FIKOLZA-1660 file (N, C-alpha, C; in steps of 0.1 Angstrom, whole numbers, plus 5000, padded with zeros to 4 digits):
% residues 245
   i   px   py   pz ch aa at
   1 7567 1118 3148  A  M  N
   1 7568 1131 3141  A  M CA
   1 7583 1134 3139  A  M  C
   2 7586 1137 3126  A  P  N
   2 7600 1139 3123  A  P CA
   2 7606 1152 3129  A  P  C
   3 7619 1152 3133  A  V  N
   3 7625 1163 3139  A  V CA
   3 7629 1173 3128  A  V  C
   4 7626 1186 3130  A  K  N
   4 7629 1195 3120  A  K CA
   4 7644 1200 3121  A  K  C
   5 7650 1203 3110  A  N  N
   5 7664 1207 3110  A  N CA
   5 7664 1222 3115  A  N  C
   6 7669 1225 3127  A  M  N
   6 7668 1238 3132  A  M CA
   6 7680 1247 3128  A  M  C
   7 7689 1242 3119  A  M  N
   7 7701 1250 3115  A  M CA
   7 7696 1262 3106  A  M  C
   8 7702 1273 3109  A  T  N
   8 7699 1285 3101  A  T CA
   8 7710 1288 3091  A  T  C
   9 7707 1296 3081  A  P  N
   9 7718 1299 3071  A  P CA
   9 7730 1305 3078  A  P  C
  10 7729 1312 3089  A  L  N
  10 7740 1318 3096  A  L CA
  10 7750 1307 3101  A  L  C
  11 7744 1295 3105  A  D  N
  11 7752 1285 3110  A  D CA
  11 7763 1280 3100  A  D  C
  12 7760 1281 3088  A  D  N
  12 7769 1277 3078  A  D CA
  12 7782 1285 3078  A  D  C
  13 7782 1297 3084  A  N  N
  13 7794 1305 3085  A  N CA
  13 7802 1303 3097  A  N  C
  14 7797 1295 3106  A  I  N
  14 7804 1293 3119  A  I CA
  14 7817 1284 3116  A  I  C
  15 7828 1290 3120  A  K  N
  15 7841 1283 3118  A  K CA
  15 7844 1274 3129  A  K  C
  16 7851 1263 3127  A  P  N
  16 7855 1255 3138  A  P CA
  16 7865 1262 3147  A  P  C
  17 7864 1258 3160  A  S  N
  17 7872 1264 3170  A  S CA
  17 7887 1261 3167  A  S  C
  18 7896 1271 3170  A  K  N
  18 7910 1269 3168  A  K CA
  18 7917 1268 3182  A  K  C
  19 7929 1262 3182  A  D  N
  19 7937 1262 3194  A  D CA
  19 7941 1276 3197  A  D  C
  20 7943 1279 3209  A  T  N
  20 7948 1293 3213  A  T CA
  20 7962 1294 3208  A  T  C
  21 7965 1305 3202  A  V  N
  21 7978 1307 3196  A  V CA
  21 7986 1317 3205  A  V  C
  22 7998 1314 3209  A  D  N
  22 8006 1323 3216  A  D CA
  22 8015 1331 3206  A  D  C
  23 8010 1342 3202  A  Y  N
  23 8017 1350 3191  A  Y CA
  23 8030 1355 3196  A  Y  C
  24 8031 1359 3209  A  A  N
  24 8043 1364 3214  A  A CA
  24 8054 1353 3213  A  A  C
  25 8050 1341 3216  A  L  N
  25 8060 1330 3215  A  L CA
  25 8064 1327 3201  A  L  C
  26 8055 1328 3192  A  I  N
  26 8058 1327 3178  A  I CA
  26 8067 1338 3173  A  I  C
  27 8065 1350 3178  A  L  N
  27 8073 1362 3175  A  L CA
  27 8088 1360 3179  A  L  C
  28 8089 1355 3192  A  T  N
  28 8103 1353 3197  A  T CA
  28 8110 1342 3190  A  T  C
  29 8103 1332 3186  A  S  N
  29 8109 1321 3178  A  S CA
  29 8114 1326 3164  A  S  C
  30 8105 1335 3158  A  A  N
  30 8109 1341 3145  A  A CA
  30 8121 1350 3147  A  A  C
  31 8121 1357 3158  A  V  N
  31 8133 1366 3160  A  V CA
  31 8146 1358 3162  A  V  C
  32 8145 1347 3169  A  H  N
  32 8157 1338 3170  A  H CA
  32 8161 1334 3156  A  H  C
  33 8152 1330 3148  A  D  N
  33 8156 1325 3135  A  D CA
  33 8162 1336 3127  A  D  C
  34 8157 1348 3128  A  M  N
  34 8162 1360 3120  A  M CA
  34 8176 1363 3125  A  M  C
  35 8178 1362 3139  A  K  N
  35 8192 1365 3144  A  K CA
  35 8202 1355 3138  A  K  C
  36 8198 1342 3137  A  N  N
  36 8207 1332 3132  A  N CA
  36 8210 1335 3117  A  N  C
  37 8200 1339 3110  A  S  N
  37 8203 1343 3096  A  S CA
  37 8212 1355 3095  A  S  C
  38 8210 1365 3104  A  L  N
  38 8218 1377 3103  A  L CA
  38 8233 1373 3106  A  L  C
  39 8235 1364 3115  A  C  N
  39 8249 1360 3119  A  C CA
  39 8256 1354 3106  A  C  C
  40 8248 1346 3099  A  L  N
  40 8254 1340 3087  A  L CA
  40 8256 1351 3076  A  L  C
  41 8247 1361 3076  A  L  N
  41 8249 1372 3066  A  L CA
  41 8261 1380 3070  A  L  C
  42 8263 1382 3082  A  L  N
  42 8275 1390 3087  A  L CA
  42 8288 1382 3083  A  L  C
  43 8288 1369 3085  A  Q  N
  43 8300 1361 3081  A  Q CA
  43 8302 1362 3066  A  Q  C
  44 8292 1362 3058  A  S  N
  44 8293 1362 3044  A  S CA
  44 8299 1376 3039  A  S  C
  45 8294 1386 3046  A  I  N
  45 8299 1400 3042  A  I CA
  45 8314 1401 3046  A  I  C
  46 8317 1396 3057  A  E  N
  46 8331 1397 3062  A  E CA
  46 8340 1389 3052  A  E  C
  47 8336 1378 3048  A  S  N
  47 8343 1369 3039  A  S CA
  47 8345 1376 3025  A  S  C
  48 8334 1382 3020  A  M  N
  48 8335 1390 3008  A  M CA
  48 8344 1402 3009  A  M  C
  49 8344 1409 3020  A  S  N
  49 8353 1420 3021  A  S CA
  49 8367 1416 3022  A  S  C
  50 8370 1405 3027  A  A  N
  50 8384 1400 3028  A  A CA
  50 8390 1397 3014  A  A  C
  51 8381 1394 3005  A  D  N
  51 8385 1391 2991  A  D CA
  51 8387 1403 2982  A  D  C
  52 8383 1415 2987  A  I  N
  52 8383 1427 2978  A  I CA
  52 8397 1432 2977  A  I  C
  53 8401 1436 2965  A  N  N
  53 8414 1441 2962  A  N CA
  53 8414 1456 2964  A  N  C
  54 8426 1462 2967  A  P  N
  54 8426 1477 2970  A  P CA
  54 8425 1486 2958  A  P  C
  55 8419 1481 2947  A  S  N
  55 8418 1490 2935  A  S CA
  55 8406 1500 2938  A  S  C
  56 8405 1510 2929  A  Q  N
  56 8395 1520 2931  A  Q CA
  56 8381 1515 2931  A  Q  C
  57 8378 1506 2920  A  D  N
  57 8365 1501 2919  A  D CA
  57 8362 1492 2931  A  D  C
  58 8371 1483 2934  A  D  N
  58 8369 1474 2946  A  D CA
  58 8367 1482 2959  A  D  C
  59 8374 1493 2960  A  H  N
  59 8372 1501 2972  A  H CA
  59 8358 1506 2973  A  H  C
  60 8352 1510 2962  A  K  N
  60 8338 1514 2962  A  K CA
  60 8329 1503 2967  A  K  C
  61 8332 1491 2961  A  H  N
  61 8324 1479 2965  A  H CA
  61 8326 1476 2980  A  H  C
  62 8338 1478 2985  A  G  N
  62 8341 1475 2999  A  G CA
  62 8334 1485 3008  A  G  C
  63 8332 1498 3004  A  A  N
  63 8325 1508 3012  A  A CA
  63 8310 1504 3013  A  A  C
  64 8305 1499 3002  A  K  N
  64 8291 1495 3002  A  K CA
  64 8289 1483 3011  A  K  C
  65 8298 1473 3010  A  L  N
  65 8298 1462 3019  A  L CA
  65 8299 1466 3034  A  L  C
  66 8307 1476 3036  A  A  N
  66 8309 1481 3050  A  A CA
  66 8296 1487 3055  A  A  C
  67 8289 1494 3047  A  D  N
  67 8276 1500 3051  A  D CA
  67 8266 1489 3053  A  D  C
  68 8266 1479 3045  A  L  N
  68 8257 1468 3046  A  L CA
  68 8259 1461 3059  A  L  C
  69 8272 1458 3062  A  H  N
  69 8276 1452 3074  A  H CA
  69 8272 1459 3086  A  H  C
  70 8273 1472 3086  A  Y  N
  70 8269 1481 3097  A  Y CA
  70 8254 1480 3099  A  Y  C
  71 8246 1480 3088  A  E  N
  71 8231 1480 3090  A  E CA
  71 8227 1466 3095  A  E  C
  72 8234 1456 3092  A  V  N
  72 8230 1443 3097  A  V CA
  72 8233 1442 3112  A  V  C
  73 8244 1449 3116  A  L  N
  73 8248 1449 3130  A  L CA
  73 8236 1457 3138  A  L  C
  74 8231 1468 3132  A  R  N
  74 8221 1475 3138  A  R CA
  74 8208 1467 3139  A  R  C
  75 8205 1460 3129  A  L  N
  75 8193 1452 3129  A  L CA
  75 8194 1440 3139  A  L  C
  76 8206 1435 3140  A  N  N
  76 8208 1424 3150  A  N CA
  76 8206 1430 3164  A  N  C
  77 8211 1442 3166  A  S  N
  77 8210 1448 3180  A  S CA
  77 8195 1451 3183  A  S  C
  78 8188 1455 3173  A  G  N
  78 8173 1457 3175  A  G CA
  78 8166 1444 3179  A  G  C
  79 8169 1433 3173  A  L  N
  79 8163 1420 3176  A  L CA
  79 8167 1416 3190  A  L  C
  80 8179 1418 3194  A  I  N
  80 8183 1415 3208  A  I CA
  80 8175 1423 3218  A  I  C
  81 8172 1436 3215  A  Q  N
  81 8164 1444 3224  A  Q CA
  81 8150 1438 3225  A  Q  C
  82 8144 1435 3214  A  V  N
  82 8130 1429 3214  A  V CA
  82 8130 1417 3222  A  V  C
  83 8139 1408 3220  A  L  N
  83 8139 1395 3228  A  L CA
  83 8141 1398 3243  A  L  C
  84 8150 1407 3246  A  S  N
  84 8152 1410 3260  A  S CA
  84 8140 1417 3267  A  S  C
  85 8134 1426 3260  A  L  N
  85 8122 1432 3265  A  L CA
  85 8110 1422 3267  A  L  C
  86 8109 1413 3258  A  Y  N
  86 8099 1403 3260  A  Y CA
  86 8102 1394 3272  A  Y  C
  87 8114 1390 3274  A  R  N
  87 8118 1382 3285  A  R CA
  87 8116 1390 3298  A  R  C
  88 8118 1402 3298  A  D  N
  88 8116 1411 3310  A  D CA
  88 8101 1411 3313  A  D  C
  89 8093 1412 3303  A  D  N
  89 8078 1413 3305  A  D CA
  89 8073 1399 3311  A  D  C
  90 8080 1389 3307  A  K  N
  90 8076 1375 3313  A  K CA
  90 8084 1372 3325  A  K  C
  91 8091 1381 3331  A  D  N
  91 8100 1379 3342  A  D CA
  91 8110 1368 3340  A  D  C
  92 8115 1367 3328  A  Q  N
  92 8125 1357 3324  A  Q CA
  92 8138 1364 3320  A  Q  C
  93 8141 1375 3326  A  L  N
  93 8154 1382 3323  A  L CA
  93 8162 1383 3336  A  L  C
  94 8166 1372 3342  A  P  N
  94 8174 1372 3354  A  P CA
  94 8188 1377 3352  A  P  C
  95 8193 1383 3363  A  L  N
  95 8207 1388 3362  A  L CA
  95 8217 1377 3366  A  L  C
  96 8227 1375 3358  A  N  N
  96 8238 1366 3361  A  N CA
  96 8251 1373 3363  A  N  C
  97 8253 1377 3376  A  I  N
  97 8264 1386 3379  A  I CA
  97 8277 1378 3379  A  I  C
  98 8287 1384 3373  A  S  N
  98 8301 1378 3373  A  S CA
  98 8311 1389 3370  A  S  C
  99 8323 1386 3372  A  E  N
  99 8334 1396 3370  A  E CA
  99 8336 1398 3355  A  E  C
 100 8336 1410 3351  A  C  N
 100 8337 1413 3337  A  C CA
 100 8348 1424 3335  A  C  C
 101 8357 1422 3325  A  F  N
 101 8367 1431 3322  A  F CA
 101 8362 1441 3311  A  F  C
 102 8361 1454 3315  A  I  N
 102 8354 1464 3307  A  I CA
 102 8360 1466 3293  A  I  C
 103 8374 1467 3293  A  A  N
 103 8380 1469 3280  A  A CA
 103 8378 1458 3270  A  A  C
 104 8375 1446 3275  A  D  N
 104 8373 1435 3265  A  D CA
 104 8360 1437 3257  A  D  C
 105 8350 1444 3263  A  Y  N
 105 8338 1447 3255  A  Y CA
 105 8341 1455 3243  A  Y  C
 106 8349 1466 3244  A  F  N
 106 8351 1475 3233  A  F CA
 106 8362 1469 3224  A  F  C
 107 8371 1461 3228  A  T  N
 107 8380 1454 3219  A  T CA
 107 8371 1446 3209  A  T  C
 108 8361 1439 3214  A  E  N
 108 8352 1431 3206  A  E CA
 108 8344 1439 3196  A  E  C
 109 8339 1451 3202  A  F  N
 109 8331 1460 3193  A  F CA
 109 8339 1465 3182  A  F  C
 110 8352 1469 3185  A  C  N
 110 8360 1475 3174  A  C CA
 110 8363 1465 3163  A  C  C
 111 8365 1452 3167  A  I  N
 111 8367 1441 3157  A  I CA
 111 8355 1439 3149  A  I  C
 112 8343 1439 3155  A  K  N
 112 8331 1436 3147  A  K CA
 112 8328 1448 3138  A  K  C
 113 8331 1460 3142  A  S  N
 113 8328 1472 3134  A  S CA
 113 8339 1477 3125  A  S  C
 114 8350 1469 3124  A  Q  N
 114 8362 1474 3117  A  Q CA
 114 8359 1478 3103  A  Q  C
 115 8351 1470 3096  A  L  N
 115 8348 1472 3082  A  L CA
 115 8342 1487 3081  A  L  C
 116 8333 1490 3089  A  Y  N
 116 8326 1503 3088  A  Y CA
 116 8335 1514 3093  A  Y  C
 117 8342 1513 3104  A  S  N
 117 8351 1523 3109  A  S CA
 117 8362 1526 3099  A  S  C
 118 8368 1516 3093  A  D  N
 118 8379 1518 3083  A  D CA
 118 8374 1524 3071  A  D  C
 119 8362 1520 3066  A  S  N
 119 8356 1526 3054  A  S CA
 119 8353 1540 3056  A  S  C
 120 8349 1544 3068  A  N  N
 120 8344 1558 3070  A  N CA
 120 8355 1566 3078  A  N  C
 121 8367 1561 3079  A  N  N
 121 8378 1568 3085  A  N CA
 121 8375 1573 3099  A  N  C
 122 8369 1564 3107  A  I  N
 122 8365 1568 3121  A  I CA
 122 8376 1564 3130  A  I  C
 123 8382 1573 3138  A  E  N
 123 8392 1571 3148  A  E CA
 123 8386 1567 3161  A  E  C
 124 8389 1555 3166  A  I  N
 124 8383 1551 3179  A  I CA
 124 8394 1550 3189  A  I  C
 125 8392 1557 3200  A  N  N
 125 8402 1557 3211  A  N CA
 125 8395 1550 3223  A  N  C
 126 8401 1540 3228  A  I  N
 126 8396 1533 3240  A  I CA
 126 8405 1536 3252  A  I  C
 127 8401 1544 3261  A  N  N
 127 8409 1548 3272  A  N CA
 127 8404 1541 3285  A  N  C
 128 8407 1528 3285  A  I  N
 128 8403 1520 3296  A  I CA
 128 8414 1511 3301  A  I  C
 129 8417 1511 3314  A  D  N
 129 8427 1502 3319  A  D CA
 129 8423 1487 3316  A  D  C
 130 8432 1480 3310  A  T  N
 130 8429 1466 3307  A  T CA
 130 8426 1457 3319  A  T  C
 131 8430 1462 3331  A  D  N
 131 8427 1454 3343  A  D CA
 131 8415 1458 3350  A  D  C
 132 8408 1468 3345  A  L  N
 132 8396 1473 3351  A  L CA
 132 8385 1463 3350  A  L  C
 133 8380 1458 3361  A  A  N
 133 8369 1448 3361  A  A CA
 133 8358 1452 3370  A  A  C
 134 8346 1447 3367  A  W  N
 134 8334 1451 3375  A  W CA
 134 8324 1439 3375  A  W  C
 135 8316 1438 3386  A  Y  N
 135 8307 1427 3387  A  Y CA
 135 8293 1432 3381  A  Y  C
 136 8289 1425 3370  A  C  N
 136 8277 1428 3363  A  C CA
 136 8272 1416 3355  A  C  C
 137 8261 1418 3348  A  D  N
 137 8256 1407 3339  A  D CA
 137 8263 1409 3326  A  D  C
 138 8272 1400 3323  A  H  N
 138 8280 1402 3311  A  H CA
 138 8272 1403 3298  A  H  C
 139 8262 1395 3296  A  N  N
 139 8255 1395 3283  A  N CA
 139 8246 1408 3282  A  N  C
 140 8239 1412 3293  A  L  N
 140 8231 1423 3292  A  L CA
 140 8239 1436 3290  A  L  C
 141 8250 1437 3297  A  I  N
 141 8258 1449 3296  A  I CA
 141 8265 1449 3282  A  I  C
 142 8268 1438 3277  A  N  N
 142 8273 1437 3263  A  N CA
 142 8263 1442 3253  A  N  C
 143 8250 1438 3255  A  Y  N
 143 8240 1442 3246  A  Y CA
 143 8238 1457 3246  A  Y  C
 144 8238 1463 3258  A  L  N
 144 8236 1477 3260  A  L CA
 144 8248 1485 3254  A  L  C
 145 8260 1482 3257  A  L  N
 145 8272 1489 3253  A  L CA
 145 8273 1488 3237  A  L  C
 146 8270 1476 3232  A  S  N
 146 8271 1474 3218  A  S CA
 146 8262 1483 3210  A  S  C
 147 8250 1484 3215  A  D  N
 147 8240 1493 3208  A  D CA
 147 8244 1507 3208  A  D  C
 148 8249 1512 3220  A  V  N
 148 8254 1526 3221  A  V CA
 148 8266 1528 3212  A  V  C
 149 8275 1519 3212  A  F  N
 149 8287 1520 3203  A  F CA
 149 8283 1521 3189  A  F  C
 150 8274 1512 3184  A  I  N
 150 8269 1512 3170  A  I CA
 150 8263 1526 3167  A  I  C
 151 8255 1531 3176  A  N  N
 151 8249 1545 3173  A  N CA
 151 8260 1556 3173  A  N  C
 152 8270 1554 3181  A  A  N
 152 8281 1564 3181  A  A CA
 152 8288 1564 3167  A  A  C
 153 8290 1552 3162  A  L  N
 153 8296 1551 3148  A  L CA
 153 8287 1558 3138  A  L  C
 154 8274 1557 3140  A  R  N
 154 8265 1562 3130  A  R CA
 154 8266 1578 3130  A  R  C
 155 8266 1584 3142  A  Y  N
 155 8265 1598 3143  A  Y CA
 155 8279 1605 3144  A  Y  C
 156 8289 1598 3145  A  S  N
 156 8302 1604 3146  A  S CA
 156 8306 1610 3133  A  S  C
 157 8315 1621 3135  A  K  N
 157 8320 1627 3123  A  K CA
 157 8335 1624 3121  A  K  C
 158 8339 1612 3127  A  G  N
 158 8353 1608 3125  A  G CA
 158 8360 1604 3138  A  G  C
 159 8354 1607 3150  A  K  N
 159 8361 1604 3162  A  K CA
 159 8351 1598 3173  A  K  C
 160 8356 1588 3180  A  I  N
 160 8349 1582 3191  A  I CA
 160 8359 1580 3203  A  I  C
 161 8354 1584 3214  A  L  N
 161 8363 1582 3226  A  L CA
 161 8355 1575 3237  A  L  C
 162 8361 1564 3242  A  V  N
 162 8354 1555 3252  A  V CA
 162 8363 1556 3265  A  V  C
 163 8357 1559 3276  A  T  N
 163 8365 1559 3289  A  T CA
 163 8357 1551 3299  A  T  C
 164 8364 1546 3309  A  A  N
 164 8358 1539 3320  A  A CA
 164 8366 1541 3333  A  A  C
 165 8360 1546 3343  A  N  N
 165 8367 1548 3356  A  N CA
 165 8358 1545 3368  A  N  C
 166 8364 1543 3379  A  I  N
 166 8356 1541 3392  A  I CA
 166 8355 1554 3399  A  I  C
 167 8343 1559 3401  A  V  N
 167 8341 1572 3407  A  V CA
 167 8331 1570 3419  A  V  C
 168 8335 1573 3431  A  N  N
 168 8326 1571 3443  A  N CA
 168 8322 1557 3444  A  N  C
 169 8331 1548 3442  A  K  N
 169 8328 1533 3443  A  K CA
 169 8318 1528 3433  A  K  C
 170 8316 1536 3422  A  Q  N
 170 8307 1531 3411  A  Q CA
 170 8315 1532 3398  A  Q  C
 171 8311 1523 3389  A  L  N
 171 8317 1522 3376  A  L CA
 171 8310 1532 3366  A  L  C
 172 8318 1541 3360  A  V  N
 172 8313 1551 3351  A  V CA
 172 8319 1549 3337  A  V  C
 173 8311 1545 3328  A  I  N
 173 8315 1543 3314  A  I CA
 173 8309 1554 3305  A  I  C
 174 8318 1560 3297  A  E  N
 174 8313 1571 3288  A  E CA
 174 8317 1567 3273  A  E  C
 175 8307 1569 3264  A  I  N
 175 8309 1567 3250  A  I CA
 175 8306 1580 3244  A  I  C
 176 8316 1587 3238  A  A  N
 176 8315 1600 3233  A  A CA
 176 8318 1601 3218  A  A  C
 177 8312 1610 3211  A  D  N
 177 8316 1611 3196  A  D CA
 177 8317 1626 3193  A  D  C
 178 8321 1629 3181  A  N  N
 178 8323 1643 3177  A  N CA
 178 8312 1647 3167  A  N  C
 179 8300 1641 3168  A  G  N
 179 8289 1644 3160  A  G CA
 179 8282 1657 3164  A  G  C
 180 8269 1658 3160  A  A  N
 180 8261 1670 3163  A  A CA
 180 8256 1669 3177  A  A  C
 181 8257 1658 3184  A  G  N
 181 8252 1657 3197  A  G CA
 181 8237 1653 3198  A  G  C
 182 8232 1650 3210  A  Y  N
 182 8218 1646 3211  A  Y CA
 182 8209 1658 3210  A  Y  C
 183 8198 1657 3203  A  P  N
 183 8189 1668 3202  A  P CA
 183 8183 1672 3215  A  P  C
 184 8179 1685 3217  A  D  N
 184 8174 1689 3229  A  D CA
 184 8162 1681 3234  A  D  C
 185 8153 1678 3225  A  S  N
 185 8141 1670 3228  A  S CA
 185 8144 1657 3234  A  S  C
 186 8155 1651 3230  A  M  N
 186 8159 1638 3235  A  M CA
 186 8166 1639 3249  A  M  C
 187 8173 1650 3251  A  L  N
 187 8180 1653 3264  A  L CA
 187 8169 1655 3274  A  L  C
 188 8158 1663 3270  A  Q  N
 188 8148 1666 3280  A  Q CA
 188 8139 1654 3283  A  Q  C
 189 8138 1645 3274  A  A  N
 189 8129 1633 3276  A  A CA
 189 8136 1620 3279  A  A  C
 190 8149 1621 3282  A  Q  N
 190 8157 1609 3284  A  Q CA
 190 8152 1600 3296  A  Q  C
 191 8145 1606 3305  A  H  N
 191 8140 1598 3316  A  H CA
 191 8125 1595 3315  A  H  C
 192 8119 1598 3304  A  N  N
 192 8105 1595 3302  A  N CA
 192 8103 1580 3298  A  N  C
 193 8090 1576 3298  A  S  N
 193 8087 1562 3294  A  S CA
 193 8089 1561 3279  A  S  C
 194 8089 1548 3274  A  M  N
 194 8090 1546 3260  A  M CA
 194 8078 1552 3253  A  M  C
 195 8066 1551 3258  A  A  N
 195 8054 1556 3252  A  A CA
 195 8055 1571 3250  A  A  C
 196 8061 1578 3260  A  E  N
 196 8062 1592 3260  A  E CA
 196 8072 1596 3250  A  E  C
 197 8083 1589 3249  A  L  N
 197 8093 1591 3239  A  L CA
 197 8088 1590 3225  A  L  C
 198 8079 1580 3223  A  S  N
 198 8074 1578 3210  A  S CA
 198 8064 1589 3206  A  S  C
 199 8056 1594 3215  A  S  N
 199 8046 1604 3211  A  S CA
 199 8052 1617 3210  A  S  C
 200 8063 1620 3217  A  K  N
 200 8069 1634 3216  A  K CA
 200 8080 1635 3206  A  K  C
 201 8086 1624 3202  A  Q  N
 201 8097 1626 3193  A  Q CA
 201 8096 1619 3180  A  Q  C
 202 8085 1612 3178  A  G  N
 202 8083 1605 3165  A  G CA
 202 8092 1593 3164  A  G  C
 203 8096 1587 3174  A  R  N
 203 8105 1575 3174  A  R CA
 203 8101 1566 3185  A  R  C
 204 8105 1554 3184  A  T  N
 204 8101 1544 3194  A  T CA
 204 8107 1546 3208  A  T  C
 205 8120 1551 3208  A  G  N
 205 8127 1552 3221  A  G CA
 205 8131 1538 3226  A  G  C
 206 8131 1528 3217  A  L  N
 206 8134 1514 3222  A  L CA
 206 8148 1513 3227  A  L  C
 207 8158 1519 3220  A  G  N
 207 8172 1518 3225  A  G CA
 207 8174 1524 3238  A  G  C
 208 8168 1536 3240  A  L  N
 208 8170 1543 3253  A  L CA
 208 8163 1536 3264  A  L  C
 209 8151 1531 3262  A  Y  N
 209 8143 1523 3271  A  Y CA
 209 8150 1511 3275  A  Y  C
 210 8156 1504 3265  A  F  N
 210 8163 1492 3267  A  F CA
 210 8176 1494 3276  A  F  C
 211 8183 1505 3273  A  A  N
 211 8195 1508 3281  A  A CA
 211 8191 1511 3296  A  A  C
 212 8180 1518 3298  A  R  N
 212 8176 1521 3312  A  R CA
 212 8172 1508 3319  A  R  C
 213 8165 1500 3312  A  L  N
 213 8160 1487 3318  A  L CA
 213 8172 1479 3323  A  L  C
 214 8182 1478 3315  A  I  N
 214 8194 1470 3319  A  I CA
 214 8201 1477 3331  A  I  C
 215 8203 1490 3329  A  A  N
 215 8210 1497 3340  A  A CA
 215 8203 1496 3353  A  A  C
 216 8190 1498 3353  A  N  N
 216 8182 1498 3365  A  N CA
 216 8181 1484 3371  A  N  C
 217 8183 1474 3363  A  A  N
 217 8183 1460 3369  A  A CA
 217 8195 1457 3378  A  A  C
 218 8205 1465 3377  A  H  N
 218 8217 1463 3385  A  H CA
 218 8216 1471 3398  A  H  C
 219 8212 1464 3409  A  I  N
 219 8210 1471 3422  A  I CA
 219 8219 1464 3432  A  I  C
 220 8227 1472 3439  A  I  N
 220 8236 1467 3449  A  I CA
 220 8235 1476 3461  A  I  C
 221 8232 1471 3473  A  K  N
 221 8231 1478 3485  A  K CA
 221 8223 1491 3483  A  K  C
 222 8211 1490 3477  A  R  N
 222 8202 1500 3475  A  R CA
 222 8206 1511 3465  A  R  C
 223 8217 1508 3458  A  K  N
 223 8221 1517 3448  A  K CA
 223 8218 1511 3434  A  K  C
 224 8212 1519 3426  A  T  N
 224 8207 1514 3413  A  T CA
 224 8215 1520 3401  A  T  C
 225 8218 1511 3392  A  G  N
 225 8224 1516 3380  A  G CA
 225 8216 1526 3372  A  G  C
 226 8222 1534 3364  A  H  N
 226 8214 1544 3356  A  H CA
 226 8222 1549 3344  A  H  C
 227 8216 1556 3335  A  I  N
 227 8222 1561 3323  A  I CA
 227 8219 1576 3323  A  I  C
 228 8227 1583 3315  A  S  N
 228 8224 1597 3312  A  S CA
 228 8229 1601 3298  A  S  C
 229 8223 1611 3292  A  L  N
 229 8227 1616 3279  A  L CA
 229 8231 1631 3281  A  L  C
 230 8242 1635 3274  A  S  N
 230 8246 1649 3275  A  S CA
 230 8254 1652 3262  A  S  C
 231 8257 1665 3261  A  N  N
 231 8265 1669 3250  A  N CA
 231 8278 1677 3255  A  N  C
 232 8288 1677 3246  A  G  N
 232 8300 1685 3250  A  G CA
 232 8312 1676 3252  A  G  C
 233 8319 1678 3263  A  G  N
 233 8331 1670 3266  A  G CA
 233 8342 1673 3256  A  G  C
 234 8352 1664 3256  A  E  N
 234 8364 1666 3249  A  E CA
 234 8362 1666 3234  A  E  C
 235 8352 1658 3229  A  L  N
 235 8350 1658 3214  A  L CA
 235 8338 1667 3210  A  L  C
 236 8331 1672 3219  A  G  N
 236 8321 1682 3216  A  G CA
 236 8307 1677 3211  A  G  C
 237 8306 1664 3210  A  G  N
 237 8294 1658 3205  A  G CA
 237 8285 1652 3216  A  G  C
 238 8278 1640 3213  A  G  N
 238 8270 1634 3222  A  G CA
 238 8278 1625 3232  A  G  C
 239 8274 1624 3244  A  I  N
 239 8280 1616 3254  A  I CA
 239 8270 1607 3261  A  I  C
 240 8272 1594 3260  A  F  N
 240 8263 1584 3267  A  F CA
 240 8271 1579 3279  A  F  C
 241 8264 1580 3291  A  T  N
 241 8271 1576 3303  A  T CA
 241 8263 1565 3310  A  T  C
 242 8270 1554 3313  A  L  N
 242 8264 1543 3321  A  L CA
 242 8271 1542 3334  A  L  C
 243 8263 1542 3345  A  I  N
 243 8268 1542 3359  A  I CA
 243 8263 1529 3365  A  I  C
 244 8272 1521 3370  A  L  N
 244 8268 1508 3377  A  L CA
 244 8273 1508 3391  A  L  C
 245 8265 1504 3400  A  P  N
 245 8269 1504 3414  A  P CA
 245 8278 1491 3417  A  P  C
% end
C-alpha cells in the first residue's frame, strides 16, 4: 500500500532554521567600524581647514568645517559611550588603574576642539597644576571628561573654566561654562536611572548615565567616585563636577 504524502499546504511556508545571531556583537562591530570612519573624517576636516585662507569667503567655509568637526566629535563620543555600556553589561569593562596627569587630558581636548573654539571665539582657561596626578583608569576618565568638555563647548556663550584640586584627599575636577546652565529638571533628576531620565525629560540621559557609571566604578577604601551638576560659580553657567577617591 503506497504511503500518502502527509505534507500540508502550510508546510510549504516553513523556513529553514537559521543560526542564532548575536545582534549585540554585530552592533559593536559596526560601531567599531563607524569609529574608524569618523577618525578618518576628522583627519580630512582638519586637513581641509589647514588649507583655508583667511579671506572672508574662506572664513565662512572654515566656520562650517569647524561646526562639522565638532559634530563628528560628538558622534564619536556617543559611539564610545555605547561601546562602554555594552562592555559593562557583559562585565567586560575592567578598570586599569594607573597614574594620570590631569592637565594632560584638557591639553588634548583643547587641541582636538581648537577648530570649533577658535571659530566660535570661545575662551578656555585651564586652571590645573601641571604636576597634579591621580590614580584612575586613563581611558575611561578620558572618555568621561571629553564628553563633558564637548558639551561645555556647545552650551558655552564664550567662556569655559576647568579646575582640578585635591579636597579631603579626593580629586575634584570642575568644568564650568557661562551658558544658561543646567535646566531645573536635569538638576533634580541627575541621580535617577537612565530610564527615568528618558521618561521625564524626553532625552536618553546616556551621557549622564555614562559619567555616573565610570565615576562609580572608581572605588578605593570604601569611597566611591561620583558626579554632580550645579549652576552658578565664577562664570554663572553650568558646572559639572567629578570627584574621585
